[in-house]
Each structure stands twice: as C-alpha cells, then as structure tokens.
C-alpha positions in Angstrom: 147.9 146.3 63.0 147.4 143.6 65.6 144.4 145.5 67.0 142.9 145.8 63.5 143.4 142.0 63.0 141.7 141.3 66.3 138.8 143.6 65.3 138.4 141.9 62.0 138.3 138.5 63.7 135.6 139.6 66.1 133.6 141.1 63.2 133.9 137.9 61.2 132.7 135.9 64.2 129.7 138.2 64.7 128.9 138.0 60.9 129.1 134.2 61.1 126.8 134.1 64.1 124.3 136.3 62.4 124.4 134.1 59.3 123.6 131.0 61.4 120.3 132.7 62.6 117.5 131.9 60.2 114.5 129.6 60.5 114.5 129.7 64.3 114.8 133.4 64.6 112.1 134.1 62.0 109.8 131.5 63.7 110.3 133.0 67.1 109.6 136.5 65.9 106.5 135.4 63.9 105.2 134.0 67.2 104.7 137.6 68.4 102.2 138.4 65.7 99.5 141.1 66.2 97.1 138.4 67.6 99.8 137.4 70.1 100.4 141.0 71.0 96.7 141.4 71.9 97.0 138.3 74.2 100.1 139.6 75.9 98.6 143.1 76.2 95.4 141.6 77.8 97.5 139.6 80.3 99.4 142.7 81.3 96.4 145.0 81.4 94.3 142.5 83.5 96.8 141.0 85.8 99.7 143.5 85.8 103.1 141.7 86.2 101.3 138.7 87.8 101.5 136.3 84.9 105.0 136.9 83.7 106.1 133.6 85.2 104.1 131.9 82.5 106.6 133.1 79.8 109.6 131.8 81.9 108.0 128.4 82.1 107.1 128.5 78.4 110.6 129.2 77.1 112.2 125.7 77.6 109.0 124.1 76.3 108.6 126.2 73.2 112.3 125.8 72.5 112.0 122.0 72.8 109.1 121.6 70.4 110.6 124.0 67.8 113.9 122.1 68.1 112.1 118.9 67.4 110.5 120.5 64.3 113.9 121.8 63.1 115.5 118.4 63.8 112.9 116.6 61.7 113.3 119.0 58.8 117.1 119.0 58.8 117.7 115.3 59.3 115.1 114.1 56.7 115.2 117.0 54.2 111.4 117.1 54.2 108.8 119.1 56.1 106.7 118.0 59.0 103.5 117.1 57.0 105.7 115.0 54.7 107.0 113.0 57.6 103.6 112.7 59.3 102.1 111.1 56.2 104.6 108.2 56.6 103.8 107.9 60.4 100.0 108.2 60.7 97.0 107.6 58.5 96.8 110.2 55.7 93.2 110.9 56.5 94.1 111.9 60.1 97.0 114.1 58.8 94.6 115.6 56.3 92.1 116.4 59.1 94.8 118.0 61.3 96.1 120.0 58.3 92.6 121.1 57.5 92.2 122.4 61.1 95.6 124.2 60.7 94.4 125.8 57.4 91.2 127.1 58.9 93.0 128.4 62.0 95.7 130.1 60.0 93.2 131.8 57.7 91.3 133.2 60.7 94.7 134.3 62.2 95.6 136.0 58.9 92.4 137.9 58.9 92.8 139.0 62.5 96.4 140.1 61.9 95.6 142.0 58.7 92.8 143.8 60.6 95.1 144.7 63.5 97.8 146.0 61.1 95.3 148.1 59.2 93.7 149.5 62.4 97.2 150.4 63.7 98.1 152.1 60.4 94.8 154.0 60.5 95.6 155.2 64.0 99.1 156.4 63.1 98.5 158.0 59.7 94.7 158.0 59.1 92.8 156.7 56.2 90.4 153.8 55.6 91.0 150.5 57.4 89.8 148.3 54.5 92.3 150.0 52.1 95.1 149.1 54.4 93.9 145.5 54.8 94.0 145.0 51.0 97.3 146.9 50.6 99.1 144.8 53.3 97.7 141.6 51.9 98.8 142.4 48.3 102.3 143.4 49.4 102.7 140.3 51.6 101.5 138.0 48.8 103.6 139.6 46.0 106.8 139.2 48.2 106.2 135.5 48.6 105.3 135.0 44.9 108.1 137.0 43.2 111.0 137.6 45.5 113.7 134.9 45.3 113.9 132.7 48.4 117.3 133.8 49.6 116.5 137.5 49.4 113.0 136.9 50.9 114.5 134.9 53.8 116.9 137.8 54.5 114.0 140.2 54.4 112.1 138.2 57.0 115.2 138.0 59.2 115.8 141.8 59.1 112.0 142.4 59.7 112.4 140.8 63.1 114.1 144.1 64.2 110.6 145.7 64.2 109.9 143.9 67.4 112.5 146.0 69.3 109.8 148.7 69.3 108.4 147.0 72.3 111.7 147.1 74.1 111.9 150.8 73.3 108.4 151.3 74.9 109.9 150.0 78.2 112.5 152.8 78.1 109.7 155.4 78.0 107.3 154.0 80.6 108.0 153.6 84.3 108.4 150.0 85.3 108.0 148.7 88.9 111.1 146.4 88.6 110.6 144.8 92.0 107.1 143.8 91.2 108.1 142.7 87.7 110.9 140.5 89.2 108.4 138.9 91.6 106.0 138.3 88.7 108.7 136.4 86.8 109.1 133.7 89.6 105.9 133.6 91.7 102.3 132.9 90.6 100.1 135.3 92.6 96.7 134.7 90.9 95.4 131.3 90.1 91.7 132.2 89.8 89.5 131.1 86.8 90.2 134.2 84.7 94.0 133.9 85.4 94.0 130.2 84.4 92.2 130.9 81.2 94.7 133.6 80.4 97.5 131.3 81.1 96.0 128.8 78.7 95.7 131.5 76.0 99.4 132.5 76.6 100.6 128.9 76.1 98.4 128.6 73.1 99.9 131.7 71.6 103.5 130.7 72.3 103.2 127.0 71.2 101.2 127.1 67.9 100.9 124.4 65.2 101.7 126.7 62.3 105.2 127.3 63.8 105.9 123.6 63.8 105.2 123.3 60.1 107.0 126.5 59.2 110.3 125.7 60.9 110.6 122.1 59.7 109.8 123.2 56.1 112.3 126.1 56.3 115.1 123.7 57.4 114.2 121.5 54.4 114.1 124.6 52.2 117.5 125.7 53.4 118.8 122.3 52.2 117.0 122.7 48.8 118.7 126.1 48.3 122.2 125.0 49.1 124.7 122.3 48.4 124.0 120.6 51.7 122.1 117.4 51.9 119.9 116.1 54.7 121.9 115.0 57.7 120.6 111.4 57.3 122.3 111.3 53.9 125.4 113.3 54.8 126.2 112.6 58.5 129.7 114.1 58.4 128.4 117.6 59.1 125.8 116.5 61.6 127.5 118.1 64.7 127.9 121.5 63.1 124.3 121.5 61.8 122.9 120.4 65.2 124.9 123.2 66.9 123.6 125.7 64.4 120.0 124.6 64.9 120.4 124.8 68.7 121.8 128.3 68.5 119.2 129.5 66.0 116.2 128.0 67.8 117.3 128.9 71.3 118.1 132.5 70.3 114.9 132.8 68.2 112.7 131.5 71.1 114.5 133.7 73.6 113.9 136.7 71.4 110.2 135.8 71.1 109.9 135.3 74.9 111.7 138.6 75.8 109.5 140.5 73.4 106.4 138.9 74.9 107.6 139.9 78.4 108.2 143.4 77.2 104.7 143.7 75.9 103.2 142.3 79.2 105.4 144.7 81.2 104.4 147.7 79.0 100.7 147.0 79.4 101.1 146.3 83.2 103.1 149.6 83.7 100.6 151.7 81.8 97.1 150.2 81.2 96.8 148.1 84.4 98.3 150.9 86.5 95.6 153.3 85.2 92.7 150.8 85.6 92.4 149.7 81.9 91.9 146.0 82.2 90.2 144.9 79.0 91.9 144.9 75.5 90.0 143.8 72.4 92.9 143.8 70.0 96.5 144.8 69.5 95.4 148.1 68.0 93.2 148.7 71.1 96.3 148.3 73.2 98.2 150.8 71.2 95.3 153.3 71.3 94.9 152.8 75.1 98.6 153.6 75.5 98.3 157.1 74.0 96.7 158.9 76.9 98.6 157.1 79.7 102.1 156.7 78.1 102.2 159.5 75.5 102.2 159.8 71.7 105.7 158.3 71.2 105.0 155.1 73.1 101.7 154.8 71.2 103.4 155.3 67.9 106.1 152.7 68.7 103.5 150.2 69.8 101.5 150.7 66.6 104.5 150.5 64.3 105.5 147.3 66.0 102.1 145.8 65.2 102.5 146.6 61.5 106.1 145.3 61.4 105.4 142.0 63.1 102.2 141.6 61.0 104.4 141.7 57.8 106.5 139.0 59.4 103.6 136.8 60.6 101.2 136.9 57.7 103.7 135.2 55.3 104.6 132.6 57.9 100.9 131.8 58.5 100.1 131.6 54.8 103.4 129.8 54.0 103.1 127.2 56.8 99.5 126.3 55.6 100.8 126.0 52.0 103.7 123.7 53.0 101.4 121.6 55.1 98.7 121.1 52.4 101.2 120.6 49.6 103.3 118.0 51.5 100.1 116.2 52.5 98.9 115.8 48.9 102.4 115.3 47.4 102.4 118.6 45.4 105.6 120.3 44.5 106.3 122.9 47.2 108.9 125.5 48.2 109.5 129.2 48.0 112.5 128.5 45.8 110.1 127.7 42.9 108.4 130.2 40.6 104.6 130.3 40.9 104.1 128.5 37.6 106.4 125.7 38.8 104.5 125.0 42.1 101.0 126.3 41.3 99.2 124.3 44.0 101.6 125.4 46.7 101.3 129.1 45.7 97.6 128.9 45.2 97.2 128.0 48.9 99.2 131.1 49.9 97.0 133.3 47.7 93.7 131.8 48.7 94.5 131.8 52.4 95.5 135.5 52.3 92.5 136.4 50.1 90.0 134.6 52.5 91.7 136.4 55.4 91.0 139.7 53.7 87.4 138.7 53.3 87.1 138.1 57.0 87.8 141.9 57.5 85.0 142.7 55.0 82.5 140.3 56.6 80.3 140.8 59.6 82.5 138.3 61.5 84.2 139.8 64.5 88.0 139.1 63.8 88.8 138.9 67.6 85.9 136.5 68.2 87.0 134.4 65.2 90.5 134.5 66.7 89.3 133.0 69.9 87.8 130.1 68.0 91.1 129.9 66.0 92.9 129.4 69.3 90.5 126.7 70.3 91.1 124.9 67.0 94.9 125.3 67.4 94.7 123.9 70.9 92.8 120.9 69.6 95.2 120.3 66.7 98.4 121.0 68.7 98.3 118.0 71.0 97.9 115.1 68.4 100.4 117.0 66.2 103.0 117.2 69.0 102.4 113.5 69.9 103.0 112.6 66.2 106.1 114.8 66.1 107.6 113.1 69.2 106.9 109.7 67.6 108.6 110.7 64.3 111.7 112.2 66.0 112.1 109.0 68.0 111.8 106.5 65.1 115.0 105.1 63.6 113.1 104.2 60.5 112.5 107.9 59.8 115.5 109.6 61.4 118.2 106.9 60.9 120.7 107.1 63.7 119.8 110.8 64.3 116.9 110.4 66.6 116.5 113.1 69.2 118.6 112.9 72.3 117.0 112.1 75.6 117.0 115.6 77.1 115.2 116.9 74.0 112.7 114.0 74.1 112.0 114.7 77.8 111.4 118.4 77.2 109.3 117.7 74.0 107.0 115.3 75.9 106.8 117.8 78.7 105.7 120.5 76.3 103.1 118.0 74.9 101.8 117.3 78.4 101.5 121.0 79.1 99.6 121.7 75.9 97.3 118.7 76.6 96.5 120.2 80.1 96.0 123.7 78.6 93.6 122.3 75.9 91.7 120.3 78.6 91.4 123.4 80.7 90.1 125.4 77.7 87.5 122.8 76.9 86.6 122.5 80.5 85.9 126.2 80.7 83.1 125.8 78.1 81.4 123.2 80.3 81.8 124.9 83.7 
C-alpha cells in the first residue's frame, strides 16, 4: 500500500512537470525545423565533429533570450510586438516586423519543400502534391482546432525529433572525437566561421522571440491567471515554471541539434560527403552509408518537425503583425473573430507554397532569409533588453541581473555574427 502511494506520488510529480512544459518546449523544438536540420547536417558533413562546441556556447545564450521573451509575455500579458510599439517608433517596429514576415514566408516555403521531398523519398509521389497537402493540414489545424487541444498537439509533436537520437544508436560514433568537438574549436577558417554564423542564426531566430512571448500571453488569456504585473502573488511560481519550461525546451533543441551534427559527421563526413543542399538531401545521402532504417528515421523526423515549425513560423508572423497594428489576435479566437490575424497565417502559408511552384531556389531563398533574420535580430534583441529592463513596462518585475547579463551577451554575439555575415559579402 505504501509502495503504491509512493508510486502515485512520483507519477503525479511527473505529470505536473510535464504540464509545466509548454511554450518553451514547443519553441525549442520548432528551432530544429527542416531548414535548421539542413544547416546542422551541413556543419557535420563539412567539418565532422569540429563545430559541436558552437552548440554548447549557444545554449546559455539562446536560453537567455527566450527567457527574456517569456518574461515579457508573462509579466505584461501581451506579446513582444505589443510591447515594442510602446518602446520604439511604430514605423521602426513595422519595418522589423515586415522583415520578419518576409523571412518567415521564405522559411515556410523552404520547410514545406523539404517536408515534401522527404515524403517523396519515403513513399514516392509528386513533391508539389505533398507541399499543398502539408500546407493545407497545417493551416486547418491552426484555424479550427481549439487552442488548448492544438497546444497539446504541438507539445506531443516534439517527440518526432527523437528520430535523430535514434539515428545515433544505429550509426557508429567516434565518441572521443565527438567529446573533443564539444569543448575545443579546431577549425577557424573562413568557411568554418561562416558556418558558425549560420548555426547561431539558426538557433537564435527572431520568429522564436515573438512566438514564445505571445504564447505566454496566450496561456494567460486561456486561463484564470492574470499577468504577473497585475497578480504578483503567484510570481515566484510562474517564474520557476518559465525557467524550467525554457531551459528544458532549449536543452532539448540543443541536444537534437548536436545529434544531427553527430549523425552527419559519423556518416556523411566519414564517407567524404561534404556538401548538403537541403535536409532531404541529408536524408538521401544517409541511405547508402547508414542504411535504409537510418534514412527513414531522418526523413520522418523532417516531416514531423516541419509540422511543428510551419505553424510556429506562420503564427509568429501573425502575432507580430496583428500586435503592431492593434488587431485582435490569438489562437483562442475563431477565424471570424480575428480575421486579420488568421488572414496573415493563411497568406503566409499560401505564399510559402507558391515559392515551391516558382523558379526560385528554396535553399537560395533560405540563405537570404537567414541574412534578413540576422539583420532584424540585433535591433529586436536590443529593444527586448530595453523593454525587460524598464520599470514603466515591467513594474517591479524587471529581469534579474544574471538574465540581463546573458541577454546582452546573446545580443553581442548576434551582432558579431551579423557583422561577420555582412563582411563575408565584402571580402
């Protein structure tokens, strides 16, 4: 009887811990979208285990900036764009949100294309048909599934990323070399530095800032809770939940990124394959060197994470635009109740589909998307750090000094990465 009671207590604690995971977990998993998978695969194929240290360095920085985003949303009860409008000129916010919208649409197109190509490789059929089908399913889920159920769907969809952990079980890893790659930079040549810039740009992306802050605000709108600034009594519990959720979500994202780099290093790099054009290319290249099962797991992971990332990309753009213009926004509303908000989701996804049908190379477009994201990220991060430091906005719940220090460090790293990227065009 005592043993059963103890078991029930442990089970309840596990259930409670899982319930506390939400916006941070989904945001972290969405960071490993098909476009990100292509970047991580390229890093592993070209440099083996040599750039894994980048992801170790990225973890505290990406955690800090996402915690700042969550902090703003939970304390104020409003999304990031809403708070930015009160901090900086609306025209500047509109410009940054416009850049975000363009970059997200390009990313949606590239992700849908990668998902469709992966599906074609696994089961056959026409790529364009899969692009349309995936876009329609993703859009309908956002339009017609109630928010609570949809949020749970996204949370469980994160499990699809474990496909990349499973790949590591199948392939042979040089663990000593991998351990060295985690702690010691071995290649700082021009190509390596550009890849490091791409890795930072993939892990610290503007759309994730908007998504997590809006999801924290959305959680308030769909519960009896109030913003921390209005109901300070539960502040400690909410800040603890946000820390756990965000740190776990970013750790999950980082570990999956490392798994993808290691899988590519152990297979593609080891067999002399050093150039990857897309995530689907990485999956196809795995087939002859790692076997059919590893290929299938890699391809299925691309489809699963795409279903997670495309709604986050479209949703973050919709939140940003709607908040900037003062439209009613939120996934808790029916489409007819927030027509402007949902129209951005539909249009962004539709234009993403058109990219696949156009002569535009999705991966080339994705490169320019990364450039736009890099340009937009730095002023956005500076503005976020100003917002989270202001008593006028945050009340007495401004960010603590350790979070401020890490947040400004992340901003400095992104500024250096953007400068290096721009410099690469000149040199």
